[in-house]
BATORPA-737908 format. One line per field, with one value per residue (C-alpha): x, y negated, z; residue number from 1; residue in one letter. Coordinates in nm, 2 decimals. Layout:
! residues N
xx = c(X;...)
yy = c(Y;...)
zz = c(Z;...)
k = c(NUM;...)
r = c(A;...)
END
This chain:
! residues 389
xx = c(8.71;8.44;8.50;8.24;8.25;8.05;8.00;7.90;7.66;7.44;7.61;7.46;7.79;7.70;8.05;8.03;7.70;7.42;7.07;7.18;7.41;7.73;7.69;7.38;7.54;7.65;8.02;8.11;7.76;7.69;7.63;7.92;7.76;7.73;8.11;8.20;7.97;8.09;8.45;8.36;8.11;8.36;8.64;8.67;8.75;8.44;8.16;7.89;7.83;7.64;7.53;7.45;7.20;7.04;6.69;6.55;6.73;6.60;6.35;6.65;6.72;6.54;6.76;7.07;6.93;6.87;7.22;7.22;7.54;7.42;7.20;7.10;7.05;6.96;7.24;7.25;7.30;7.68;7.94;8.03;7.66;7.62;7.93;7.80;7.46;7.65;7.85;7.55;7.38;7.67;7.65;7.57;7.70;8.01;8.20;8.56;8.70;8.54;8.64;8.48;8.48;8.35;8.11;8.28;8.60;8.47;8.81;8.93;9.13;9.14;9.51;9.44;9.17;9.42;9.68;9.45;9.32;9.68;9.78;9.50;9.69;9.94;9.74;9.38;9.35;9.49;9.43;9.58;9.75;9.98;10.28;10.25;10.51;10.40;10.51;10.25;10.17;9.95;9.74;9.56;9.34;9.45;9.83;10.09;10.14;10.38;10.52;10.42;10.68;10.55;10.77;10.55;10.23;10.00;9.68;9.43;9.22;8.96;8.89;9.00;9.00;8.96;8.90;8.53;8.48;8.74;8.60;8.24;8.34;8.54;8.24;8.01;8.26;8.30;7.92;7.89;8.18;8.15;8.32;8.06;7.85;8.13;8.18;8.51;8.73;8.74;8.73;9.11;9.04;8.78;9.01;9.30;9.08;9.01;9.38;9.39;9.70;9.65;9.90;9.96;9.95;10.04;9.75;9.69;9.67;9.38;9.18;9.06;8.77;8.51;8.46;8.44;8.31;8.67;8.70;8.43;8.63;8.94;8.77;8.62;8.96;9.10;8.82;8.88;9.25;9.37;9.40;9.21;8.87;8.72;8.40;8.17;7.99;7.72;7.51;7.18;6.93;6.56;6.32;5.95;5.66;5.28;5.01;4.73;4.38;4.06;4.08;4.13;4.48;4.83;5.06;5.42;5.70;5.45;5.26;4.91;4.87;4.53;4.52;4.25;4.37;4.52;4.81;4.73;4.95;5.10;4.97;4.90;5.11;5.36;5.61;5.87;5.87;5.87;6.18;6.35;6.27;6.40;6.72;6.78;6.70;6.94;7.23;7.18;7.16;6.81;6.57;6.29;5.95;5.78;6.00;5.91;5.56;5.41;5.15;4.94;4.89;4.57;4.71;4.91;4.62;4.60;4.85;5.06;5.40;5.58;5.55;5.79;6.03;6.04;6.10;6.39;6.55;6.51;6.68;6.97;6.99;6.99;7.31;7.48;7.41;7.27;7.15;7.40;7.19;6.91;6.82;6.48;6.38;6.01;5.95;5.62;5.44;5.19;5.12;5.38;5.64;5.85;5.61;5.59;5.95;6.05;5.76;5.83;6.20;6.09;5.84;6.10;6.35;6.10;6.03;6.39;6.51;6.77;6.81;6.61;6.93;7.03;6.72;6.67;6.35;6.33;6.14;6.19;5.98;6.06;6.02;5.68;5.84;5.74;5.46;5.54;5.54;5.20;5.06;5.00;5.18;5.47;5.82;6.07;6.44;6.61;6.98;7.09;7.42;7.44;7.73;7.85;8.13)
yy = c(-20.78;-21.04;-21.37;-21.57;-21.91;-22.00;-22.38;-22.46;-22.76;-22.71;-22.95;-23.29;-23.48;-23.71;-23.85;-24.04;-24.21;-24.33;-24.20;-23.92;-23.62;-23.70;-23.43;-23.61;-23.95;-24.10;-24.09;-24.24;-24.21;-23.85;-23.69;-23.54;-23.20;-23.24;-23.32;-23.02;-22.78;-22.89;-22.81;-22.44;-22.43;-22.53;-22.30;-22.00;-21.75;-21.82;-21.57;-21.68;-21.95;-21.94;-22.28;-22.28;-22.55;-22.66;-22.52;-22.88;-22.92;-22.60;-22.82;-22.92;-22.55;-22.55;-22.82;-22.62;-22.28;-22.41;-22.28;-21.91;-21.86;-22.05;-21.91;-22.10;-21.97;-22.13;-22.17;-22.13;-22.36;-22.36;-22.35;-21.99;-21.89;-22.06;-21.89;-21.56;-21.63;-21.69;-21.37;-21.16;-21.30;-21.15;-20.81;-20.54;-20.73;-20.65;-20.93;-20.84;-21.18;-21.48;-21.84;-22.04;-22.41;-22.71;-22.93;-23.24;-23.17;-23.29;-23.35;-22.99;-22.92;-22.62;-22.58;-22.54;-22.28;-22.10;-22.09;-21.95;-21.68;-21.59;-21.54;-21.29;-21.05;-21.01;-21.06;-21.01;-21.38;-21.70;-22.07;-22.40;-22.62;-22.93;-22.93;-23.19;-23.46;-23.73;-23.73;-23.58;-23.72;-23.60;-23.87;-23.93;-24.23;-24.42;-24.38;-24.14;-23.86;-23.64;-23.54;-23.23;-23.06;-23.05;-22.76;-22.49;-22.69;-22.73;-22.92;-22.66;-22.71;-22.52;-22.32;-22.03;-21.71;-21.35;-21.00;-20.99;-20.66;-20.76;-21.10;-20.98;-20.72;-20.98;-21.21;-20.93;-20.83;-21.19;-21.24;-20.92;-21.00;-21.21;-21.50;-21.49;-21.75;-22.00;-22.18;-22.09;-22.37;-22.21;-21.87;-21.82;-21.80;-21.53;-21.34;-21.35;-21.23;-20.93;-20.87;-20.99;-21.15;-21.50;-21.64;-22.02;-22.18;-22.55;-22.78;-23.12;-23.46;-23.55;-23.26;-23.47;-23.39;-23.67;-23.73;-24.11;-24.40;-24.49;-24.15;-24.24;-24.54;-24.33;-24.07;-24.33;-24.48;-24.13;-24.06;-24.40;-24.35;-24.38;-24.04;-23.88;-23.88;-23.56;-23.54;-23.25;-23.30;-23.07;-23.06;-22.88;-22.85;-22.77;-22.67;-22.65;-22.60;-22.67;-22.60;-22.84;-22.79;-22.98;-23.32;-23.69;-23.76;-23.62;-23.68;-23.73;-23.83;-23.97;-24.19;-24.12;-24.15;-24.15;-23.86;-23.65;-23.34;-23.26;-23.03;-22.70;-22.54;-22.56;-22.86;-23.16;-23.00;-23.29;-23.11;-23.39;-23.40;-23.03;-23.00;-23.27;-23.10;-22.77;-22.94;-23.06;-22.72;-22.57;-22.80;-22.68;-22.32;-22.33;-22.16;-22.34;-22.50;-22.15;-22.04;-22.33;-22.39;-22.06;-22.13;-21.85;-22.08;-22.27;-22.56;-22.67;-22.66;-23.00;-23.14;-23.45;-23.33;-23.60;-23.35;-23.12;-23.39;-23.54;-23.20;-23.13;-23.47;-23.41;-23.07;-23.23;-23.51;-23.26;-23.11;-23.45;-23.50;-23.80;-23.82;-23.99;-23.98;-23.79;-23.75;-23.63;-23.54;-23.49;-23.28;-23.34;-23.47;-23.67;-23.87;-24.14;-24.16;-24.46;-24.73;-24.57;-24.45;-24.75;-24.70;-24.33;-24.40;-24.66;-24.43;-24.14;-24.38;-24.50;-24.15;-24.05;-24.37;-24.48;-24.77;-24.74;-24.75;-24.41;-24.25;-24.19;-24.08;-24.03;-23.82;-23.63;-23.41;-23.06;-23.16;-22.99;-22.66;-22.43;-22.48;-22.85;-22.91;-22.74;-22.97;-22.68;-22.84;-23.04;-22.92;-23.10;-23.07;-23.24;-23.27;-23.41;-23.49;-23.47;-23.61;-23.55;-23.79)
zz = c(-1.56;-1.49;-1.30;-1.12;-0.95;-0.64;-0.60;-0.25;-0.26;0.04;0.28;0.38;0.37;0.67;0.70;0.37;0.48;0.25;0.18;-0.04;0.02;-0.16;-0.42;-0.56;-0.56;-0.89;-0.99;-1.33;-1.46;-1.35;-1.01;-0.83;-0.86;-1.24;-1.27;-1.06;-1.24;-1.58;-1.49;-1.44;-1.73;-1.99;-1.85;-2.08;-1.80;-1.59;-1.69;-1.44;-1.18;-0.86;-0.73;-0.36;-0.27;0.06;0.10;0.07;-0.27;-0.43;-0.63;-0.84;-0.93;-1.27;-1.41;-1.34;-1.41;-1.76;-1.85;-1.90;-1.70;-1.39;-1.11;-0.80;-0.45;-0.11;0.13;0.51;0.81;0.77;0.49;0.59;0.57;0.23;0.08;0.21;0.03;-0.29;-0.25;-0.18;-0.49;-0.69;-0.52;-0.76;-1.06;-1.25;-1.09;-1.00;-0.92;-0.76;-0.71;-0.42;-0.47;-0.28;-0.48;-0.33;-0.54;-0.88;-1.04;-1.03;-1.35;-1.58;-1.51;-1.14;-1.20;-1.43;-1.16;-0.90;-1.14;-1.24;-0.88;-0.83;-1.06;-0.78;-0.46;-0.33;-0.25;-0.37;-0.29;-0.39;-0.14;-0.11;0.12;0.40;0.33;0.58;0.94;1.17;1.51;1.79;1.95;2.27;2.36;2.05;2.12;1.98;2.23;2.04;1.70;1.51;1.29;0.93;0.81;0.66;0.68;0.38;0.30;0.18;-0.14;-0.34;-0.55;-0.34;-0.54;-0.43;-0.54;-0.51;-0.32;-0.06;0.01;0.02;0.28;0.47;0.49;0.60;0.87;0.99;1.01;1.22;1.46;1.77;1.60;1.32;1.48;1.42;1.09;0.95;0.82;0.48;0.31;0.35;0.73;0.67;0.43;0.68;0.96;0.75;0.69;0.33;0.19;0.04;-0.20;-0.21;-0.55;-0.62;-0.56;-0.72;-0.57;-0.80;-0.67;-0.39;-0.17;-0.15;0.22;0.28;0.08;-0.02;-0.19;-0.44;-0.55;-0.58;-0.78;-1.01;-1.07;-1.16;-1.40;-1.57;-1.61;-1.97;-2.14;-1.85;-2.00;-2.15;-2.34;-2.40;-2.74;-2.85;-3.17;-3.23;-3.51;-3.52;-3.80;-3.79;-4.03;-3.99;-4.24;-4.34;-4.21;-4.20;-4.04;-4.09;-3.95;-3.88;-3.59;-3.70;-3.47;-3.22;-3.48;-3.59;-3.97;-4.15;-4.39;-4.57;-4.37;-4.03;-3.94;-3.76;-3.50;-3.15;-2.94;-3.17;-3.45;-3.46;-3.68;-3.65;-3.27;-3.25;-3.47;-3.26;-2.93;-3.06;-3.17;-2.82;-2.67;-2.93;-2.83;-2.47;-2.56;-2.40;-2.64;-2.81;-2.74;-2.75;-2.46;-2.24;-2.36;-2.49;-2.77;-2.61;-2.31;-2.35;-2.15;-2.45;-2.70;-2.85;-2.61;-2.69;-2.82;-2.62;-2.33;-2.51;-2.60;-2.26;-2.11;-2.35;-2.27;-1.89;-1.93;-2.10;-1.84;-1.55;-1.70;-1.75;-2.12;-2.30;-2.65;-2.88;-3.19;-3.37;-3.74;-3.84;-4.20;-4.29;-4.60;-4.77;-5.07;-4.87;-4.66;-4.75;-4.47;-4.57;-4.45;-4.11;-4.06;-3.85;-3.62;-3.58;-3.50;-3.24;-3.08;-3.05;-2.91;-2.65;-2.54;-2.53;-2.37;-2.62;-2.86;-3.19;-3.39;-3.25;-3.41;-3.79;-3.94;-4.32;-4.57;-4.88;-5.12;-5.24;-5.60;-5.61;-5.51;-5.23;-4.98;-4.93;-5.30;-5.33;-5.06;-4.82;-4.52;-4.38;-4.27;-4.06;-3.99;-3.70;-3.59;-3.26;-3.09;-2.71;-2.51;-2.16;-2.07)
k = c(1;2;3;4;5;6;7;8;9;10;11;12;13;14;15;16;17;18;19;20;21;22;23;24;25;26;27;28;29;30;31;32;33;34;35;36;37;38;39;40;41;42;43;44;45;46;47;48;49;50;51;52;53;54;55;56;57;58;59;60;61;62;63;64;65;66;67;68;69;70;71;72;73;74;75;76;77;78;79;80;81;82;83;84;85;86;87;88;89;90;91;92;93;94;95;96;97;98;99;100;101;102;103;104;105;106;107;108;109;110;111;112;113;114;115;116;117;118;119;120;121;122;123;124;125;126;127;128;129;130;131;132;133;134;135;136;137;138;139;140;141;142;143;144;145;146;147;148;149;150;151;152;153;154;155;156;157;158;159;160;161;162;163;164;165;166;167;168;169;170;171;172;173;174;175;176;177;178;179;180;181;182;183;184;185;186;187;188;189;190;191;192;193;194;195;196;197;198;199;200;201;202;203;204;205;206;207;208;209;210;211;212;213;214;215;216;217;218;219;220;221;222;223;224;225;226;227;228;229;230;231;232;233;234;235;236;237;238;239;240;241;242;243;244;245;246;247;248;249;250;251;252;253;254;255;256;257;258;259;260;261;262;263;264;265;266;267;268;269;270;271;272;273;274;275;276;277;278;279;280;281;282;283;284;285;286;287;288;289;290;291;292;293;294;295;296;297;298;299;300;301;302;303;304;305;306;307;308;309;310;311;312;313;314;315;316;317;318;319;320;321;322;323;324;325;326;327;328;329;330;331;332;333;334;335;336;337;338;339;340;341;342;343;344;345;346;347;348;349;350;351;352;353;354;355;356;357;358;359;360;361;362;363;364;365;366;367;368;369;370;371;372;373;374;375;376;377;378;379;380;381;382;383;384;385;386;387;388;389)
r = c(M;S;T;A;A;I;I;V;A;A;G;R;G;R;R;V;G;G;P;L;P;K;Q;W;R;E;L;A;G;R;T;V;A;A;H;T;L;E;A;F;L;I;H;P;A;I;D;R;I;V;L;V;L;A;A;D;D;M;G;L;A;P;G;Y;E;A;H;A;R;V;S;V;V;A;G;G;D;S;R;T;A;S;V;R;A;G;L;E;A;L;S;G;S;D;T;T;R;V;L;I;H;D;V;A;R;P;L;V;S;A;D;L;I;D;R;V;L;A;A;L;D;E;A;P;G;A;A;P;A;L;A;V;T;D;A;L;W;R;G;D;A;G;R;V;S;G;V;Q;P;R;D;G;L;F;R;A;Q;T;P;Q;G;F;H;F;A;E;I;L;A;A;H;R;A;Y;A;G;A;A;T;G;A;A;N;A;A;D;D;V;E;I;A;R;A;A;G;L;A;V;A;I;V;P;G;E;E;R;N;L;K;I;T;T;E;Q;D;F;A;R;A;E;A;L;L;A;A;P;G;D;R;T;M;D;I;R;T;G;N;G;F;D;V;H;A;F;A;A;G;D;H;V;M;L;C;G;V;R;L;A;H;D;R;A;L;S;G;H;S;D;A;D;V;G;M;H;A;L;S;D;A;I;Y;G;A;L;G;D;G;D;I;G;R;H;F;P;P;S;D;D;R;W;K;G;A;D;S;R;I;F;L;E;H;A;V;A;R;A;A;A;R;G;Y;R;L;S;N;A;D;V;T;L;I;C;E;A;P;K;I;A;P;H;A;G;A;M;A;A;R;L;A;Q;I;I;G;V;A;P;D;R;I;S;V;K;A;T;T;S;E;R;L;G;F;P;G;R;G;E;G;I;A;A;L;A;T;V;T;L;V;A;P)
END
């Protein structure tokens, strides 16, 4: 049994105002979309995620597709059409259950996801909701015109879960029907139109939908509540080796050092920066330099290795991570590293965009053993910690 999540992020969010759609606005240091995506990425029951973006936002896709379990598709001109695009992207896969979630609900909890999935063991559809407890009025021209009984009324939330085959068929039927031109209120409406039973599971007040400017402040307060903060911490390591060749200098951690030989290899053969870049890619589960910048591509011959490091840092930032610290060890007999270690750390910190005290560069020898001990080349080992609050 495979479970997928579709995160609908193709809307423009005009009601909240501002120059950016609400999913791309910052909330507690990260975009709303990053918060929402992370909630599903860290949930152990979610096997794959489809992020549905507006056509104008597809330029953001590579940053999110960096994660192996995330794919990005372009949405339609309505929420219904966007969900359909996400469902069709899963067609032909082994998906048996699907959760459909609005990107504007960034505080969705693991417990709520669990409740929806558990309900799918007994019904083809399940959705969270909160019982209406306030009095309900009807209004006309700014005056109360009547009272609406609240018995049996609920406030719908997402994620709404379904057996995949049934909800895909329901969406296809809805699109082909006369009513298909309309935008359904949510996927429960489409499921019920197809005759599917939908179980109600208890929703959560904190699972608010950001709709107005005031909702941003409310969400910020909930995220800042004592005991409510979660943190995703990742570590990665990288190792690289380059042999000496004819030349008059080496590049190490972005600093040019005069030497009686050069290093041979990919780009400018900066073994320290290569190891550090690979450590960041490793923490992200995102391959290595060779995957993103193949050495067979002549574009990278002699290139400045800062290109690789900046790319790795950008990939991390796109997924909500910042670098907490990095430790780089250079292994060689010569040149002497200690006089230049501070400059190297400062250069790496400048490229990454962190304080210099978060970067360590040091050196050791191999006690005359192995290829570094024989003076045949330089090796480097790097370890990083990435944090997503």
